[in-house]
N, C-alpha and C positions, 0 to 999 in steps of 0.2 A: 177238323179237329185241330188245336196245337197241342203239340205231345207235350207232356210236363215234364221240363229241363233236369235232368238227374240231379240228383242231390250232391255238392261239394263231397271228395273224400274224406277231407277234415270233418265237414259236419257230419259226414256219416259216419265217424267214428265216433266224435264225438257222443251223440245219442246213441249209441250202442253201449258205450261206458257210462253216461248217464243212468240208461234203462238196467245194465246190470247190477249199478248200486243203489237204485232203488228199490229192484228186488233182494238185494240182499240188507239192504237196511228194515225192507218189509221181514224179514225172516227174522233179522233182530230184534224188532218190535213184539213179534211175536212170540219168543220166546221167553223175552222180557216180560211180559203181560201176564205170561202164567205162573208171575211170581206177587201178583199184583194183587192186595186187597183193598177191599170198598168197607170192612167191617173195622170198629173200633177197636185198636188191639194192644193201646201202648198204655204205658205203665200210668201218666197222668190223667188229674183230672179236670176239668176247667177252675173250681171250687172244691178242697180235698174238704171231705169229711171230717177227716179225723188226722190226728198227728203220721199216724202209720201210712196217708194217701200221699203221693207226690202230687203237687199243684203246679199246673202250666205256667211256667214263668218265664221263661226262655224262648222269645219268638222270633226267625232268621227269615233275610229275605235277600234274594237273589236275581239280581237283573245284569242285563248286558249291553253295553251302549257301543255306538261306532262311530268312525269321524267321518265329519261330510265330506270328505275329499277323499278319504278313499275306504272302500266300505269294509274290506279285509283287516283295518286297522279295527282292533278293538277293546275294552275293559270291562272286565267281571270285575261283580262289586257283589262282596256279602256281608251284612251287616243284620247284628243283633240284637234286638233289643230288651229289658223288661219288660211284662205282659201287664204288671199293674201301673209302674209310675210312666212307659215308653223313653226310656233311660236310655241311650246309647250303652251298651256295655261293649261291643267290637264290632271293629271291622275293619277289613282288608279287600285290598285290590289287587288283579293282574292285568298288564298290561300284555295284548298280544294279537299275534297275526291271523286271521285264521285262514287254512285252505282249503276248506269247505266250504263250497257255496251254500244259499239259501235254496232251500227245495221247501215248495208247502205241502205240511204233512209229515215233514219230517228235519223240524228245526230241531229238536236233540243232537244229533247228532252235528250238526253246527255249534252249539251252544253248550252241549253237559257236559266235554271234557271239562272246559272253561271252571266251572261252576262247581263240579265237582273235587278238583284240584284245587279251589280254595275250602270247600268243606273238608276235606281227608288232611289238608295243610294246620288247620284250625284243632282240627280230630286229635292229630299226631303231636301235638303239644302242647296235649292235656289238658285247654282252656277249660275252666271250671263255669263256661257260658254258650258249650256248644248249646246249637239250637235243639228244644224237644221238641220244635214244629217248623217248618220252613216256607213260608210264601211266595211260589213262583210267578216271573212273569213269563206267561205261557198258559196254554190248557193244560188240561188232565186227561180229565176223559171222555170230555165233552171235543172229540177230535174223530175224524174218518174212521181208526181203526182202534180207538177207543185207549191211544194210547198217548198221549201230547207230554209234552216235554219236563210238565212237572209229575207226572206218574215216574219217568223215566226215570228222574232225580232221586224218584223218592225212594223208589225197588234199588236202583244201586247204592244209593245212600244209605238204605234201612231206615228212612226218615219217614212219617205221614206229611204231606203235602198239603196244598190247597195251590192251585193254579188260577191266576187273575189272568183272564185272556181281555185284549181288545177288540180283536175280530172273531167273529162267529164265523163255527164251521157249522155246513148244513149240512147235517147227517138227519139222518133217521125220520125226514119230514121238519125236520125244524130250520127256519126262516126268519130271516129281520122281520117279517111283515106280520108273519104269529106274536112275535116277543112284542111287537109293538101294540099288537093287539089287547094281548093281555096286559101291558101294561097301562093301556087308556079303558080297560075293562072299570066300569063302576063301583067293583067292590074290591079295586086295587087301587084307587086314584089318591090314598095315602099312605102308603106301602111305599118303603123305597130298598126295600129286595122281591121277586117276584121268581117265586120257584117254576126251574123247568122240570120239575119231577115227573115223568111220563112222557114228555116228550121225543125223547132219547132214551134211546137205551132201555128201555123200559122200568127203568127207577131213578131215585130220586140222585141227580147226578151234580146239582150246583142251581145257580142264581143268577138271575140279570139284575145286577143292580143300577139303580135311575140317577141321571146325574145330576138334576134340581127339583124341588116337588113340581109334579106334576110334567113335567117333561117324558114324553114317551119313546126318548130316545137314548137303550141303554148304554151307559160307558164303560162298565166292564161283565165281562160276563164269568162270576167266581162257580169255579169246580173242583170236585178231589180227582 
């Protein structure tokens, strides 16, 4: 039997470093997850019932785009809209060089610092349009450890967040085939959104959004 060649020292060292980073990140996620709340505990309402109640008005969105030539070069963006008119009230961006590589399941440790800095900058300026709700390009509790980028930013910034994921994390029995089965079911054929509650983490954690009428291929996984 041919013996397997020993791993080169440099690659072995990188593997050990990566393993240590992953474990450190898991520990950090577990600590932050203890502060996560999935219950509505914010002051605003979608529609205020009285003058004393605060209505939702300022909805923010954060995302990061990357250079095609150099994946370490990135642009983080924060935009805030008026929820009722969709008017852009605030926008800012930051050009950065990222040192942390992309590792599946640990996106927050690559992207969250950039996006949190944009939020902190806006907050420090006492801008009146600081978001009451934040939409994040990344998953929330639909995540292998129930704590994706949207959760991470929400806890750190103390904001309610909605995660908009383009890729499905296969957790707790949730699969592409199961989601497509739900989208194709006769009782759901006219629905734009399919509830994923009960398929993962044993409670309602999100929905799959249909791309076009009649399509069984979801375009977004929306979770919080």
